[in-house]
Structures are given as C-alpha cells and as structure tokens.
Rosetta silent file (secondary structure, phi, psi, omega in degrees, C-alpha in Angstrom):
SEQUENCE: XXXXXXXXXXXXXXXXXXXXXXXXXXXXXXXXXXXXXXXXXXXXXXXXXXXXXXXXXXXXXXXXXXXXXXXXXXXXXXXXXXXXXXXXXXXXX
SCORE:     score description
SCORE:     0.000 S_00000001
   1 L     0.000  144.134  175.849   10.925    4.017   -7.949 S_00000001
   2 E  -100.782  123.608  178.362    7.877    1.776   -8.015 S_00000001
   3 E  -108.319  129.520  178.577    7.789   -0.831   -5.246 S_00000001
   4 E  -111.186  123.112  177.974    5.464   -3.825   -5.588 S_00000001
   5 E  -118.729  123.861  178.783    4.510   -5.750   -2.464 S_00000001
   6 E   148.583 -146.152 -174.181    2.428   -8.879   -2.804 S_00000001
   7 E  -161.982  168.439  175.393    2.149  -11.963   -4.946 S_00000001
   8 E  -125.162  133.720  175.587    0.609  -13.621   -7.979 S_00000001
   9 E  -138.913 -170.312 -177.070   -1.271  -16.889   -7.776 S_00000001
  10 L   -62.935  -18.284 -178.986   -3.808  -18.867   -9.774 S_00000001
  11 L   -99.122   -4.514  176.216   -6.596  -16.469   -8.838 S_00000001
  12 E   146.718 -173.224  177.302   -4.841  -13.254   -9.855 S_00000001
  13 E  -101.000  129.394 -177.936   -2.269  -10.578   -9.120 S_00000001
  14 E  -130.596   91.201 -177.538   -2.382   -9.090   -5.641 S_00000001
  15 E  -128.994  140.420  165.667    0.080   -6.254   -5.229 S_00000001
  16 E   -95.005  123.267 -174.329    0.192   -3.031   -3.267 S_00000001
  17 E  -109.961  120.557 -176.222    2.036   -0.669   -5.584 S_00000001
  18 E  -119.580  125.061  174.811    3.874    2.247   -3.994 S_00000001
  19 E   -88.516   99.017 -173.738    5.512    5.071   -5.917 S_00000001
  20 H   -67.747  -24.632  175.857    8.329    5.855   -3.501 S_00000001
  21 H   -64.820  -43.724  176.950    9.260    9.066   -5.336 S_00000001
  22 H   -67.773  -38.800 -178.863    5.799   10.464   -4.606 S_00000001
  23 H   -61.346  -38.357 -179.622    5.935    9.038   -1.104 S_00000001
  24 H   -65.077  -26.282  179.790    9.145   10.916   -0.318 S_00000001
  25 L   -75.539  -13.281 -175.711    7.376   14.196   -1.153 S_00000001
  26 L  -103.478  106.213 -176.891    4.790   13.578    1.561 S_00000001
  27 L   -73.068  -26.924 -174.854    6.160   14.355    5.028 S_00000001
  28 L   -84.489  -30.622 -176.569    3.084   13.223    6.998 S_00000001
  29 L    50.269   57.271 -176.994    2.459    9.799    5.399 S_00000001
  30 H   -65.490  -16.906 -179.474   -1.237    9.819    6.448 S_00000001
  31 H   -63.591  -30.629 -179.917   -1.834    6.499    4.696 S_00000001
  32 H   -62.286  -48.014  179.817   -0.112    4.653    7.553 S_00000001
  33 H   -71.704  -28.106 -177.722   -2.656    5.894   10.088 S_00000001
  34 H   -74.363  -20.484 -176.962   -5.538    5.497    7.619 S_00000001
  35 L   -76.649  111.020 -177.752   -4.945    1.764    7.162 S_00000001
  36 L   -70.098  -17.303 -179.008   -7.328   -0.023    9.556 S_00000001
  37 L   -97.459    0.042  178.447   -5.420   -3.300    9.199 S_00000001
  38 L    59.488   39.236 -177.832   -2.009   -1.755   10.044 S_00000001
  39 L   -80.158  -29.723 -172.558   -0.529   -3.101    6.795 S_00000001
  40 E   -97.808  151.150  175.890    1.621   -0.056    6.016 S_00000001
  41 E  -146.376  160.457  173.387    4.762    1.252    7.662 S_00000001
  42 E   -98.075  132.111  178.870    7.370    3.936    7.081 S_00000001
  43 E  -132.527  165.112  175.455   10.857    2.602    6.503 S_00000001
  44 E   -96.601  123.450 -178.443   14.243    3.985    5.564 S_00000001
  45 L   -83.427 -174.183 -177.322   15.253    2.870    2.073 S_00000001
  46 L   -65.530  -13.767 -179.005   18.747    2.195    0.729 S_00000001
  47 L  -107.167   15.855  179.981   19.189    5.926    0.050 S_00000001
  48 L    64.095   28.545  175.785   18.264    6.992    3.613 S_00000001
  49 L  -101.308  144.605  173.884   14.863    8.301    2.509 S_00000001
  50 E   -80.639  121.222  179.829   11.666    7.704    4.471 S_00000001
  51 E  -134.875  163.300  178.190    9.289    5.759    2.253 S_00000001
  52 E   -82.880  145.818  176.709    6.128    3.754    2.609 S_00000001
  53 E  -148.872  161.816  172.269    6.252   -0.043    2.631 S_00000001
  54 E   -89.500  131.235  179.871    4.007   -3.005    3.331 S_00000001
  55 L   -56.412  141.673 -177.498    4.953   -4.677    6.596 S_00000001
  56 H   -51.361  -42.040 -176.928    6.848   -7.918    6.054 S_00000001
  57 H   -63.710  -18.968 -176.398    4.187   -9.974    7.847 S_00000001
  58 H  -104.159   -7.771 -170.970    1.533   -8.875    5.318 S_00000001
  59 L   -63.558  -30.377 -179.129    3.425   -9.166    2.037 S_00000001
  60 L   -98.153    9.603  178.453    2.304  -12.707    1.232 S_00000001
  61 L  -144.181   31.261 -177.606   -1.301  -12.121    2.223 S_00000001
  62 H   -61.464  -30.368  177.874   -2.164   -8.608    1.006 S_00000001
  63 H   -56.464  -40.800 -177.364   -5.276   -9.919   -0.748 S_00000001
  64 H   -87.039  -36.436 -179.365   -6.700  -10.835    2.638 S_00000001
  65 H   -68.112  -38.539  179.550   -5.124   -8.062    4.703 S_00000001
  66 L   -90.387   -6.425 -177.582   -6.411   -5.332    2.390 S_00000001
  67 H   -57.049  -41.273 -179.184   -9.666   -7.174    1.706 S_00000001
  68 H   -59.422  -23.833  179.897  -11.780   -5.507    4.411 S_00000001
  69 H   -86.154   -7.758  178.833  -11.296   -2.156    2.672 S_00000001
  70 L  -137.602   87.653  178.614  -12.573   -3.490   -0.655 S_00000001
  71 L   -58.529  143.480 -178.439  -15.696   -5.601   -0.349 S_00000001
  72 L   -55.397  131.822  176.168  -16.049   -8.185   -3.117 S_00000001
  73 L    77.882    2.874 -179.103  -17.776   -6.868   -6.195 S_00000001
  74 L  -118.776  138.733  174.425  -17.838   -3.267   -5.006 S_00000001
  75 L   -94.583  116.457  178.875  -15.755   -0.356   -6.194 S_00000001
  76 L  -134.173  158.442  174.118  -14.768    1.770   -3.232 S_00000001
  77 L   -89.488  117.386 -178.631  -11.994    4.228   -2.500 S_00000001
  78 L   -68.164  149.886 -177.880   -9.734    2.556    0.027 S_00000001
  79 H   -55.536  -39.669 -179.270   -8.761    4.627    3.076 S_00000001
  80 H   -67.555  -34.207  177.253   -5.072    4.687    2.123 S_00000001
  81 H   -69.764  -40.890 -175.788   -5.933    5.941   -1.379 S_00000001
  82 H   -60.342  -38.118 -176.163   -8.306    8.563   -0.019 S_00000001
  83 H   -92.010   -6.639 -179.960   -5.660   10.256    2.136 S_00000001
  84 L   -88.478   95.866 -176.926   -2.801   10.035   -0.382 S_00000001
  85 L   -65.522  -23.699 -177.129   -2.983   13.420   -2.083 S_00000001
  86 L   -94.229   -4.447  179.514   -0.146   12.533   -4.468 S_00000001
  87 L    67.792   36.619 -175.756   -1.624    9.234   -5.661 S_00000001
  88 L   -88.774   -1.264 -179.264    1.425    7.265   -4.600 S_00000001
  89 E  -130.115  136.402 -179.918   -0.352    4.089   -3.517 S_00000001
  90 E  -143.071  164.608  173.298   -2.423    1.664   -5.593 S_00000001
  91 E  -122.304  143.965 -176.897   -3.689   -1.889   -5.468 S_00000001
  92 L   -80.416   -9.882 -178.979   -3.554   -4.214   -8.464 S_00000001
  93 L  -124.697    0.000    0.000   -6.987   -5.718   -7.802 S_00000001
C-alpha cells in the first residue's frame, strides 16, 4: 500500500510517500533514526504490521519539517532516502 502524508496548497504538493509493502520487508527501519527532524515513526497498521509513518504533529507541515534536508534549489539525497535500501520512502517535492 502507498501511504501519503502531507498536504497540497497554492504553492504545490508536499507529501511524504511511503510504500508500506517495502517498509514491512525492512526489519531495522533505519530511516527513523536517519531523520534529523524526528518526523518519522514506526507504527502498527490495521493488519498488525510494523510500518513507517509520519508523526501526526508533522503531517500538516512536512514542507517545513523536511525542508532542512533539502535546501531550496539544490538536489540532494535526503538522509531517509539514503538509508532506505528498498526505496520505500519518497518526497513529492
């Protein structure tokens, strides 16, 4: 399943996109520790699987919470992407 956390406003789409099927295959979930802003957490989904999620407090401000990892106008590999060997996490911007 693809989980989208974030929002859309007049300036664009700002979503953290998590492929929970890929996430379930990863027992360590290193992306949680790699996130310097503490945006990510491991939760139990409706099927009792451990999956990655964006913390509730950050869901309506992911553009700003994830912003320090992506300086404006620069293409960089975000820390959470770098440690996700399965490619289960993406950002829409």
